[in-house]
C-alpha atoms as an extended CHARMM CRD file, in Angstrom:
* protein
*
       118  EXT
         1         1  UNK       CA           -187.5210000000      -35.1030000000       54.4480000000  PROA      1               0.0000000000
         2         2  UNK       CA           -187.5160000000      -32.1300000000       56.7910000000  PROA      2               0.0000000000
         3         3  UNK       CA           -184.3910000000      -30.1490000000       57.5260000000  PROA      3               0.0000000000
         4         4  UNK       CA           -184.0370000000      -29.8990000000       61.1530000000  PROA      4               0.0000000000
         5         5  UNK       CA           -182.0520000000      -27.2130000000       62.9670000000  PROA      5               0.0000000000
         6         6  UNK       CA           -179.3730000000      -29.4020000000       63.7260000000  PROA      6               0.0000000000
         7         7  UNK       CA           -178.8720000000      -30.8070000000       59.9560000000  PROA      7               0.0000000000
         8         8  UNK       CA           -176.2990000000      -28.3140000000       58.8260000000  PROA      8               0.0000000000
         9         9  UNK       CA           -173.4010000000      -26.3890000000       60.2060000000  PROA      9               0.0000000000
        10        10  UNK       CA           -172.5110000000      -22.4240000000       59.4260000000  PROA      10              0.0000000000
        11        11  UNK       CA           -169.2270000000      -21.5080000000       59.4040000000  PROA      11              0.0000000000
        12        12  UNK       CA           -168.0400000000      -18.4030000000       61.1050000000  PROA      12              0.0000000000
        13        13  UNK       CA           -165.2610000000      -16.1750000000       60.0180000000  PROA      13              0.0000000000
        14        14  UNK       CA           -163.9010000000      -12.6750000000       61.2770000000  PROA      14              0.0000000000
        15        15  UNK       CA           -161.4220000000      -11.1560000000       58.9920000000  PROA      15              0.0000000000
        16        16  UNK       CA           -159.0430000000       -8.1980000000       59.3600000000  PROA      16              0.0000000000
        17        17  UNK       CA           -159.0960000000       -8.1940000000       63.1390000000  PROA      17              0.0000000000
        18        18  UNK       CA           -156.4250000000       -5.1110000000       63.8130000000  PROA      18              0.0000000000
        19        19  UNK       CA           -156.3450000000       -3.9750000000       60.3590000000  PROA      19              0.0000000000
        20        20  UNK       CA           -155.3910000000       -0.2780000000       59.9120000000  PROA      20              0.0000000000
        21        21  UNK       CA           -157.8140000000        0.0650000000       56.8370000000  PROA      21              0.0000000000
        22        22  UNK       CA           -160.5520000000        0.7200000000       59.4180000000  PROA      22              0.0000000000
        23        23  UNK       CA           -159.0720000000        4.1330000000       60.3370000000  PROA      23              0.0000000000
        24        24  UNK       CA           -157.4130000000        5.2190000000       57.2670000000  PROA      24              0.0000000000
        25        25  UNK       CA           -158.8950000000        3.7550000000       54.0390000000  PROA      25              0.0000000000
        26        26  UNK       CA           -161.1940000000        6.6090000000       52.3700000000  PROA      26              0.0000000000
        27        27  UNK       CA           -163.0580000000        5.2710000000       49.3490000000  PROA      27              0.0000000000
        28        28  UNK       CA           -166.0980000000        7.2130000000       46.9480000000  PROA      28              0.0000000000
        29        29  UNK       CA           -169.5360000000        5.7150000000       46.3550000000  PROA      29              0.0000000000
        30        30  UNK       CA           -170.2820000000        8.1460000000       43.9580000000  PROA      30              0.0000000000
        31        31  UNK       CA           -170.3640000000        8.6880000000       39.9170000000  PROA      31              0.0000000000
        32        32  UNK       CA           -169.4510000000        5.1470000000       39.5410000000  PROA      32              0.0000000000
        33        33  UNK       CA           -166.0340000000        5.2040000000       40.8590000000  PROA      33              0.0000000000
        34        34  UNK       CA           -165.2460000000        8.4870000000       39.1760000000  PROA      34              0.0000000000
        35        35  UNK       CA           -165.1000000000        9.7290000000       42.5420000000  PROA      35              0.0000000000
        36        36  UNK       CA           -161.8740000000        7.7740000000       44.0080000000  PROA      36              0.0000000000
        37        37  UNK       CA           -159.6770000000        9.7560000000       41.6900000000  PROA      37              0.0000000000
        38        38  UNK       CA           -156.9150000000       11.8090000000       42.6170000000  PROA      38              0.0000000000
        39        39  UNK       CA           -158.1150000000       13.9190000000       45.7820000000  PROA      39              0.0000000000
        40        40  UNK       CA           -162.3190000000       13.8030000000       45.7940000000  PROA      40              0.0000000000
        41        41  UNK       CA           -162.8990000000       10.8010000000       47.7640000000  PROA      41              0.0000000000
        42        42  UNK       CA           -161.5310000000       13.1110000000       50.1510000000  PROA      42              0.0000000000
        43        43  UNK       CA           -164.3950000000       15.9730000000       49.7300000000  PROA      43              0.0000000000
        44        44  UNK       CA           -167.5050000000       15.5540000000       51.8440000000  PROA      44              0.0000000000
        45        45  UNK       CA           -169.8050000000       14.8050000000       48.8830000000  PROA      45              0.0000000000
        46        46  UNK       CA           -168.0320000000       11.9190000000       47.9690000000  PROA      46              0.0000000000
        47        47  UNK       CA           -166.3690000000       10.4450000000       50.6040000000  PROA      47              0.0000000000
        48        48  UNK       CA           -167.9370000000        7.0840000000       51.8540000000  PROA      48              0.0000000000
        49        49  UNK       CA           -165.3600000000        6.3290000000       55.0820000000  PROA      49              0.0000000000
        50        50  UNK       CA           -166.6300000000        3.0640000000       57.1110000000  PROA      50              0.0000000000
        51        51  UNK       CA           -164.2840000000        3.9870000000       60.1970000000  PROA      51              0.0000000000
        52        52  UNK       CA           -165.5120000000        1.7070000000       63.1740000000  PROA      52              0.0000000000
        53        53  UNK       CA           -163.2830000000        0.8920000000       66.1730000000  PROA      53              0.0000000000
        54        54  UNK       CA           -161.0400000000       -2.1510000000       67.4450000000  PROA      54              0.0000000000
        55        55  UNK       CA           -162.4040000000       -5.2100000000       68.8510000000  PROA      55              0.0000000000
        56        56  UNK       CA           -161.8290000000       -4.4590000000       73.1910000000  PROA      56              0.0000000000
        57        57  UNK       CA           -160.6670000000       -7.0060000000       75.3520000000  PROA      57              0.0000000000
        58        58  UNK       CA           -164.2550000000       -7.0910000000       76.9330000000  PROA      58              0.0000000000
        59        59  UNK       CA           -165.8900000000       -7.8790000000       73.5560000000  PROA      59              0.0000000000
        60        60  UNK       CA           -163.3360000000      -10.8090000000       72.9430000000  PROA      60              0.0000000000
        61        61  UNK       CA           -164.5120000000      -12.2910000000       76.3200000000  PROA      61              0.0000000000
        62        62  UNK       CA           -167.9450000000      -11.5870000000       75.2970000000  PROA      62              0.0000000000
        63        63  UNK       CA           -167.3450000000      -13.0150000000       71.7620000000  PROA      63              0.0000000000
        64        64  UNK       CA           -165.6240000000      -16.3760000000       73.4760000000  PROA      64              0.0000000000
        65        65  UNK       CA           -168.5860000000      -16.5730000000       76.2730000000  PROA      65              0.0000000000
        66        66  UNK       CA           -171.0640000000      -16.7090000000       73.1470000000  PROA      66              0.0000000000
        67        67  UNK       CA           -168.9930000000      -18.9200000000       71.6290000000  PROA      67              0.0000000000
        68        68  UNK       CA           -169.2150000000      -21.4890000000       74.3780000000  PROA      68              0.0000000000
        69        69  UNK       CA           -172.5850000000      -20.9780000000       74.8760000000  PROA      69              0.0000000000
        70        70  UNK       CA           -173.6240000000      -22.1270000000       71.6420000000  PROA      70              0.0000000000
        71        71  UNK       CA           -170.9250000000      -24.8370000000       71.1420000000  PROA      71              0.0000000000
        72        72  UNK       CA           -169.7810000000      -22.7510000000       68.2080000000  PROA      72              0.0000000000
        73        73  UNK       CA           -166.3630000000      -21.9530000000       66.7080000000  PROA      73              0.0000000000
        74        74  UNK       CA           -165.0730000000      -19.1730000000       65.0730000000  PROA      74              0.0000000000
        75        75  UNK       CA           -161.7860000000      -18.5190000000       62.6100000000  PROA      75              0.0000000000
        76        76  UNK       CA           -160.2360000000      -15.4990000000       63.3240000000  PROA      76              0.0000000000
        77        77  UNK       CA           -157.7100000000      -13.8310000000       60.9090000000  PROA      77              0.0000000000
        78        78  UNK       CA           -155.9080000000      -11.4390000000       62.4830000000  PROA      78              0.0000000000
        79        79  UNK       CA           -153.6350000000       -8.7630000000       60.8950000000  PROA      79              0.0000000000
        80        80  UNK       CA           -150.0230000000       -8.9060000000       61.8560000000  PROA      80              0.0000000000
        81        81  UNK       CA           -149.2270000000       -5.3870000000       62.5360000000  PROA      81              0.0000000000
        82        82  UNK       CA           -151.0020000000       -1.9230000000       62.1750000000  PROA      82              0.0000000000
        83        83  UNK       CA           -149.8360000000        0.6570000000       59.9870000000  PROA      83              0.0000000000
        84        84  UNK       CA           -149.4630000000        4.3950000000       61.7150000000  PROA      84              0.0000000000
        85        85  UNK       CA           -149.7010000000        7.0810000000       59.1090000000  PROA      85              0.0000000000
        86        86  UNK       CA           -146.0250000000        7.8250000000       59.4720000000  PROA      86              0.0000000000
        87        87  UNK       CA           -145.8420000000        4.1800000000       58.2530000000  PROA      87              0.0000000000
        88        88  UNK       CA           -144.4130000000        2.3270000000       60.9940000000  PROA      88              0.0000000000
        89        89  UNK       CA           -145.6350000000       -1.1110000000       61.7130000000  PROA      89              0.0000000000
        90        90  UNK       CA           -147.0060000000       -2.1000000000       65.3510000000  PROA      90              0.0000000000
        91        91  UNK       CA           -147.4310000000       -5.7280000000       65.3630000000  PROA      91              0.0000000000
        92        92  UNK       CA           -151.0310000000       -6.5380000000       66.9220000000  PROA      92              0.0000000000
        93        93  UNK       CA           -149.6890000000       -7.8750000000       70.6450000000  PROA      93              0.0000000000
        94        94  UNK       CA           -148.0190000000       -4.0940000000       71.2210000000  PROA      94              0.0000000000
        95        95  UNK       CA           -150.7490000000       -2.3180000000       69.4370000000  PROA      95              0.0000000000
        96        96  UNK       CA           -153.7550000000       -4.0130000000       71.8750000000  PROA      96              0.0000000000
        97        97  UNK       CA           -152.0720000000       -6.3830000000       74.4330000000  PROA      97              0.0000000000
        98        98  UNK       CA           -154.8560000000       -6.7410000000       76.5820000000  PROA      98              0.0000000000
        99        99  UNK       CA           -157.2740000000       -7.6330000000       73.3230000000  PROA      99              0.0000000000
       100       100  UNK       CA           -154.4500000000      -10.1000000000       72.1800000000  PROA      100             0.0000000000
       101       101  UNK       CA           -154.0620000000      -11.7570000000       75.6820000000  PROA      101             0.0000000000
       102       102  UNK       CA           -157.9090000000      -11.9500000000       75.9010000000  PROA      102             0.0000000000
       103       103  UNK       CA           -158.2410000000      -13.5950000000       72.3270000000  PROA      103             0.0000000000
       104       104  UNK       CA           -155.1030000000      -15.9820000000       73.1710000000  PROA      104             0.0000000000
       105       105  UNK       CA           -156.7970000000      -17.0820000000       76.5000000000  PROA      105             0.0000000000
       106       106  UNK       CA           -160.3570000000      -17.6830000000       74.5460000000  PROA      106             0.0000000000
       107       107  UNK       CA           -158.4370000000      -19.7710000000       71.5400000000  PROA      107             0.0000000000
       108       108  UNK       CA           -159.9180000000      -22.7280000000       72.7900000000  PROA      108             0.0000000000
       109       109  UNK       CA           -163.2480000000      -21.8120000000       71.6530000000  PROA      109             0.0000000000
       110       110  UNK       CA           -161.9920000000      -20.3110000000       68.2950000000  PROA      110             0.0000000000
       111       111  UNK       CA           -161.3960000000      -22.9690000000       65.4760000000  PROA      111             0.0000000000
       112       112  UNK       CA           -158.0590000000      -21.3880000000       64.4280000000  PROA      112             0.0000000000
       113       113  UNK       CA           -156.6130000000      -17.9690000000       64.7640000000  PROA      113             0.0000000000
       114       114  UNK       CA           -154.5330000000      -16.9490000000       61.5140000000  PROA      114             0.0000000000
       115       115  UNK       CA           -151.9070000000      -14.3030000000       61.6190000000  PROA      115             0.0000000000
       116       116  UNK       CA           -151.8260000000      -12.7880000000       58.1440000000  PROA      116             0.0000000000
       117       117  UNK       CA           -147.9650000000      -11.8370000000       57.7180000000  PROA      117             0.0000000000
       118       118  UNK       CA           -147.0440000000       -8.6370000000       55.7970000000  PROA      118             0.0000000000
């Protein structure tokens, strides 16, 4: 029996929304991990920094629209707080209020919104 496009489902999941690691986590892929020792990972030759921006309210609205268009669900794991370089914890709704509201508004299209508590 052939499997058609409607014979299976795919789970969509997005983790670490609001995580400060996207800005502060520096690592190395060099020399089988030895590049992570001490200060080496901060040197240009060793550094492998995966910086990326946080999703904007417009991005969330686009995601919700696409979910509606495709009758799809998405599980989103929101990190409870952004950790500033100083160590201060800023709750996600305070750090990105517009994104939080857009995500909250679109939550009917999202399978679940879980907050990872620190």
